[in-house]
GUKOL-648449 format. One record per residue: residue number from 0; z, x, y of N, C-alpha, C in turn. Coordinates in pm, 1 decimal, decimal comma, always signed. Layout:
<sites>
    nr        n_z        n_x        n_y       ca_z       ca_x       ca_y        c_z        c_x        c_y
   NUM          Z          X          Y          Z          X          Y          Z          X          Y
...
</sites>
This chain:
<sites>
    nr        n_z        n_x        n_y       ca_z       ca_x       ca_y        c_z        c_x        c_y
     0    -3504,0     +436,2    -5522,0    -3605,6     +385,9    -5431,6    -3740,9     +428,4    -5487,0
     1    -3827,3     +335,4    -5509,7    -3961,8     +363,2    -5560,9    -4059,7     +342,3    -5444,3
     2    -4141,5     +444,0    -5418,8    -4234,7     +440,9    -5305,8    -4374,9     +472,5    -5356,4
     3    -4471,9     +396,9    -5310,2    -4610,1     +431,0    -5343,9    -4655,3     +545,9    -5254,3
     4    -4741,1     +629,1    -5309,4    -4793,3     +746,4    -5239,2    -4941,4     +731,5    -5212,1
     5    -4985,8     +798,7    -5108,0    -5127,1     +824,7    -5087,1    -5135,8     +964,3    -5027,4
     6    -5250,1    +1004,2    -4977,3    -5266,8    +1141,5    -4928,7    -5234,0    +1156,6    -4780,1
     7    -5168,4    +1056,4    -4722,4    -5123,3    +1063,6    -4583,8    -4975,2    +1098,8    -4582,0
     8    -4935,9    +1198,1    -4501,7    -4795,6    +1235,4    -4489,8    -4720,0    +1126,8    -4413,9
     9    -4604,4    +1089,0    -4468,1    -4521,5     +985,9    -4405,2    -4376,8    +1033,3    -4401,6
    10    -4305,1     +994,3    -4296,4    -4164,5    +1030,5    -4280,4    -4076,3     +913,0    -4321,0
    11    -3971,3     +942,4    -4397,7    -3874,0     +841,9    -4439,2    -3736,7     +884,3    -4388,7
    12    -3668,1     +792,7    -4322,1    -3538,0     +818,3    -4261,7    -3430,2     +818,7    -4370,1
    13    -3367,1     +934,2    -4392,6    -3263,7     +947,7    -4495,3    -3126,6     +901,6    -4447,5
    14    -3110,1     +878,7    -4317,6    -2978,1     +846,4    -4264,0    -2924,4     +712,9    -4312,1
    15    -3011,4     +626,2    -4360,7    -2964,8     +495,9    -4407,1    -2926,8     +495,5    -4555,0
    16    -2956,6     +603,8    -4626,8    -2921,4     +610,0    -4769,4    -2770,9     +628,9    -4786,3
    17    -2714,5     +557,0    -4881,3    -2572,1     +568,4    -4909,3    -2551,2     +671,4    -5019,6
    18    -2465,9     +769,1    -4992,4    -2428,0     +871,3    -5088,8    -2279,5     +853,5    -5115,5
    19    -2242,3     +830,7    -5238,8    -2102,2     +799,2    -5267,3    -2071,1     +661,8    -5211,4
    20    -1980,3     +657,2    -5116,6    -1943,6     +528,2    -5056,8    -1984,3     +518,6    -4910,9
    21    -2059,3     +616,1    -4862,2    -2086,8     +618,2    -4719,3    -2228,9     +664,8    -4689,0
    22    -2283,8     +611,5    -4580,5    -2413,0     +658,2    -4533,2    -2396,2     +774,6    -4436,2
    23    -2270,9     +805,9    -4398,7    -2244,4     +913,6    -4302,6    -2170,9    +1028,3    -4371,5
    24    -2191,4    +1152,2    -4325,7    -2119,8    +1266,0    -4382,8    -1969,4    +1252,8    -4360,8
    25    -1890,6    +1308,5    -4451,8    -1744,8    +1307,5    -4440,2    -1699,3    +1443,6    -4389,2
    26    -1660,1    +1452,3    -4260,2    -1622,7    +1582,2    -4203,3    -1492,1    +1637,9    -4259,9
    27    -1413,2    +1556,6    -4332,4    -1285,9    +1603,2    -4385,3    -1301,1    +1671,3    -4520,9
    28    -1419,6    +1665,3    -4580,3    -1443,7    +1723,1    -4712,4    -1527,8    +1848,7    -4697,1
    29    -1486,3    +1961,5    -4761,2    -1571,1    +2080,8    -4756,1    -1711,8    +2048,2    -4806,4
    30    -1811,6    +2091,3    -4735,4    -1951,9    +2061,9    -4765,7    -1979,2    +1912,3    -4768,7
    31    -1902,4    +1835,0    -4691,0    -1917,1    +1689,1    -4689,7    -2051,8    +1641,8    -4640,2
    32    -2126,6    +1729,7    -4573,0    -2259,5    +1690,7    -4526,1    -2367,4    +1722,6    -4629,3
    33    -2331,3    +1791,1    -4739,5    -2429,7    +1831,6    -4840,6    -2433,1    +1730,6    -4955,0
    34    -2551,2    +1683,0    -4987,4    -2570,1    +1589,8    -5098,1    -2698,7    +1626,1    -5171,4
    35    -2717,6    +1564,7    -5285,9    -2837,2    +1591,4    -5366,9    -2926,3    +1467,8    -5370,2
    36    -3054,2    +1494,0    -5362,5    -3154,5    +1391,1    -5386,7    -3231,7    +1431,3    -5511,0
    37    -3258,8    +1337,4    -5596,4    -3350,3    +1362,1    -5707,5    -3482,9    +1299,1    -5668,1
    38    -3586,7    +1382,5    -5661,5    -3721,3    +1335,2    -5627,4    -3804,9    +1347,6    -5753,3
    39    -3853,4    +1235,6    -5803,9    -3930,3    +1233,2    -5928,9    -4074,5    +1193,2    -5897,0
    40    -4166,6    +1282,7    -5928,6    -4309,8    +1255,8    -5910,9    -4358,8    +1184,0    -6036,2
    41    -4390,1    +1057,2    -6024,7    -4424,7     +978,1    -6142,7    -4570,9     +998,5    -6182,9
    42    -4664,5     +968,9    -6092,7    -4805,8     +967,3    -6132,2    -4896,4    +1056,0    -6048,6
    43    -4841,2    +1128,3    -5952,2    -4920,2    +1222,1    -5870,4    -4825,8    +1332,0    -5824,0
    44    -4880,8    +1449,5    -5792,6    -4798,3    +1554,8    -5733,5    -4741,2    +1503,5    -5602,2
    45    -4617,7    +1542,9    -5573,2    -4553,3    +1503,7    -5447,8    -4531,7    +1628,4    -5363,8
    46    -4585,2    +1628,6    -5243,2    -4563,0    +1735,2    -5146,0    -4454,5    +1684,1    -5051,7
    47    -4350,9    +1766,0    -5028,3    -4241,9    +1717,0    -4944,1    -4186,1    +1825,8    -4853,2
    48    -4118,7    +1779,3    -4749,9    -4056,8    +1866,0    -4651,5    -3940,6    +1790,2    -4590,0
    49    -3826,9    +1855,8    -4570,9    -3711,9    +1796,0    -4504,0    -3710,3    +1840,9    -4359,2
    50    -3675,7    +1749,6    -4267,9    -3679,8    +1782,3    -4125,9    -3576,3    +1702,3    -4048,2
    51    -3550,0    +1747,9    -3927,1    -3456,1    +1677,5    -3839,8    -3523,2    +1567,0    -3759,4
    52    -3656,1    +1562,0    -3762,8    -3727,0    +1457,1    -3689,2    -3843,4    +1404,7    -3772,0
    53    -3911,1    +1305,6    -3718,6    -4018,7    +1241,2    -3794,8    -4157,9    +1283,4    -3749,1
    54    -4170,2    +1400,2    -3685,8    -4298,8    +1442,0    -3630,9    -4368,7    +1552,4    -3710,7
    55    -4312,5    +1594,4    -3822,4    -4371,3    +1702,9    -3900,6    -4495,5    +1653,9    -3973,6
    56    -4599,3    +1736,5    -3976,3    -4720,2    +1706,5    -4052,8    -4728,5    +1803,9    -4169,2
    57    -4734,1    +1750,5    -4289,4    -4742,9    +1835,5    -4408,1    -4881,8    +1892,9    -4424,8
    58    -4887,5    +2015,9    -4471,3    -5014,7    +2077,3    -4506,4    -4993,7    +2156,4    -4634,9
    59    -5024,6    +2093,4    -4748,0    -5000,6    +2158,4    -4876,4    -5099,3    +2270,7    -4905,8
    60    -5195,0    +2295,0    -4816,7    -5289,2    +2405,1    -4835,9    -5258,0    +2523,3    -4744,3
    61    -5156,8    +2510,7    -4657,8    -5123,3    +2617,2    -4562,3    -5073,2    +2740,6    -4635,6
    62    -5127,7    +2854,5    -4601,2    -5085,2    +2982,8    -4657,6    -5087,5    +3088,0    -4547,3
    63    -5011,3    +3194,0    -4568,4    -5014,6    +3309,1    -4478,2    -5112,0    +3409,1    -4538,3
    64    -5200,7    +3461,9    -4457,7    -5299,2    +3559,2    -4505,8    -5228,2    +3684,3    -4555,3
    65    -5287,6    +3748,4    -4653,8    -5233,2    +3872,6    -4706,8    -5210,1    +3970,8    -4592,5
    66    -5089,1    +4025,5    -4584,8    -5055,3    +4120,4    -4479,2    -5014,9    +4053,9    -4349,0
    67    -5018,5    +3919,7    -4344,1    -4982,2    +3847,7    -4222,4    -4831,9    +3843,9    -4200,3
    68    -4793,2    +3804,9    -4080,9    -4651,2    +3795,5    -4047,0    -4588,0    +3678,1    -4120,7
    69    -4466,2    +3700,0    -4171,5    -4392,9    +3593,6    -4239,3    -4344,0    +3493,7    -4135,7
    70    -4395,5    +3374,8    -4142,3    -4361,9    +3270,6    -4046,7    -4339,9    +3140,8    -4122,1
    71    -4230,3    +3072,3    -4092,4    -4206,0    +2942,5    -4153,5    -4251,7    +2836,3    -4055,2
    72    -4359,5    +2770,7    -4087,9    -4414,6    +2666,2    -4001,8    -4371,4    +2530,8    -4053,4
    73    -4364,7    +2433,4    -3964,0    -4326,6    +2298,6    -4000,9    -4426,6    +2228,5    -4090,3
    74    -4542,2    +2289,4    -4111,3    -4642,8    +2225,9    -4196,6    -4628,6    +2266,6    -4342,5
    75    -4554,0    +2374,5    -4371,1    -4536,7    +2418,7    -4508,8    -4453,6    +2316,9    -4586,6
    76    -4477,9    +2307,2    -4714,5    -4402,5    +2211,2    -4794,9    -4388,1    +2262,0    -4937,3
    77    -4300,8    +2196,6    -5011,9    -4284,9    +2222,9    -5154,2    -4360,5    +2115,3    -5230,4
    78    -4392,1    +2143,4    -5355,9    -4467,1    +2049,1    -5438,6    -4392,5    +2024,7    -5569,3
    79    -4384,6    +1897,5    -5607,2    -4327,6    +1858,3    -5736,0    -4443,8    +1806,9    -5820,1
    80    -4475,6    +1872,9    -5931,1    -4587,7    +1828,8    -6014,9    -4562,4    +1690,3    -6075,0
    81    -4668,9    +1614,8    -6091,6    -4659,3    +1481,8    -6152,3    -4589,9    +1490,5    -6287,3
    82    -4503,6    +1393,5    -6314,6    -4433,1    +1389,1    -6441,2    -4305,6    +1471,6    -6444,3
    83    -4267,6    +1532,6    -6332,1    -4146,2    +1613,8    -6325,8    -4059,5    +1566,9    -6209,2
    84    -3940,8    +1627,2    -6198,5    -3853,0    +1594,8    -6086,7    -3791,5    +1722,1    -6032,0
    85    -3732,8    +1708,9    -5913,9    -3661,2    +1820,0    -5853,0    -3536,0    +1764,7    -5787,9
    86    -3422,3    +1832,2    -5809,8    -3299,2    +1798,8    -5738,6    -3296,2    +1883,6    -5612,9
    87    -3286,4    +1818,9    -5499,4    -3295,4    +1885,3    -5370,6    -3162,9    +1868,7    -5296,6
    88    -3102,8    +1979,8    -5254,8    -2981,6    +1973,4    -5173,4    -3022,1    +1949,3    -5029,3
    89    -2959,7    +1849,3    -4968,8    -2988,5    +1822,1    -4828,4    -2860,1    +1828,2    -4747,6
    90    -2875,0    +1860,6    -4621,1    -2765,1    +1854,3    -4525,5    -2788,6    +1731,6    -4439,4
    91    -2696,9    +1635,7    -4446,0    -2717,6    +1514,2    -4368,5    -2704,5    +1539,4    -4219,1
    92    -2650,9    +1656,4    -4180,9    -2644,2    +1689,5    -4038,4    -2780,7    +1729,5    -3983,6
    93    -2865,6    +1792,3    -4067,1    -2994,2    +1840,6    -4016,5    -3115,5    +1782,2    -4088,5
    94    -3102,9    +1748,7    -4216,4    -3216,6    +1695,2    -4292,9    -3217,2    +1542,9    -4284,1
    95    -3264,9    +1492,9    -4172,0    -3258,5    +1348,6    -4146,5    -3380,5    +1272,7    -4196,2
    96    -3490,7    +1343,3    -4216,2    -3614,2    +1278,1    -4260,6    -3673,8    +1351,7    -4379,8
    97    -3724,5    +1275,6    -4472,5    -3800,3    +1329,3    -4584,6    -3946,5    +1294,8    -4559,8
    98    -4028,8    +1397,6    -4546,3    -4172,1    +1379,6    -4526,6    -4238,5    +1398,4    -4661,9
    99    -4316,6    +1302,2    -4703,9    -4383,4    +1312,8    -4833,2    -4527,7    +1267,0    -4825,1
   100    -4607,4    +1321,7    -4914,8    -4742,7    +1272,2    -4938,1    -4779,7    +1306,8    -5081,0
   101    -4874,3    +1233,4    -5133,8    -4917,2    +1257,2    -5270,2    -5044,1    +1339,4    -5276,0
   102    -5068,3    +1397,4    -5391,4    -5195,3    +1465,6    -5413,9    -5305,8    +1363,3    -5435,2
   103    -5264,9    +1241,1    -5465,1    -5353,8    +1126,2    -5486,9    -5265,3    +1002,4    -5477,9
   104    -5323,2     +885,7    -5499,5    -5242,3     +764,5    -5504,9    -5146,1     +776,7    -5621,6
   105    -5023,1     +733,8    -5603,0    -4925,2     +744,4    -5709,5    -4792,5     +684,0    -5669,2
   106    -4688,9     +723,6    -5741,1    -4554,9     +670,9    -5718,6    -4454,3     +784,6    -5721,3
   107    -4354,1     +775,7    -5633,9    -4242,6     +868,8    -5632,4    -4113,8     +787,1    -5638,0
   108    -4013,7     +841,0    -5706,5    -3881,9     +777,5    -5710,5    -3784,1     +873,6    -5646,3
   109    -3707,0     +822,5    -5550,9    -3608,8     +903,3    -5477,6    -3473,4     +835,9    -5491,6
   110    -3373,4     +914,6    -5532,4    -3240,4     +855,2    -5543,0    -3133,1     +961,2    -5520,0
   111    -3018,6     +917,2    -5469,2    -2905,9    +1009,6    -5461,3    -2872,9    +1056,8    -5601,1
   112    -2851,2    +1186,3    -5618,9    -2826,0    +1240,7    -5751,4    -2679,0    +1267,3    -5773,5
   113    -2618,1    +1349,0    -5688,8    -2476,0    +1380,4    -5702,1    -2428,2    +1449,9    -5575,6
   114    -2301,5    +1455,0    -5560,4    -2244,9    +1527,6    -5448,7    -2242,7    +1676,1    -5483,8
   115    -2257,9    +1759,7    -5383,9    -2249,4    +1903,9    -5403,6    -2103,1    +1941,7    -5403,0
   116    -2058,9    +2020,3    -5501,4    -1916,1    +2050,7    -5513,0    -1876,1    +2174,6    -5455,0
</sites>
């Protein structure tokens, strides 16, 4: 799947993606809900976050002040530098949406990579 990017965070529903032969997790297989996504940042850095809903707002500048309490906020995200990729393990039971935004206008490619063994 090739998606154009801009600097606005957008949520993409992962539940419709087919992994193997099914869009739904296989409860009869150990780790049947775990799959891999390959996220490739083509022409801009990609900031991303996995979530159970589509209401998360990414903030790639969010930091905890030195000496501050360790808190995981829904605005924190990971970054994939332009020209590189990252294989991301997702749980289809909880990681239902991929939130992404670019550091600038660009392109990202997202595809199922492999099943987790």
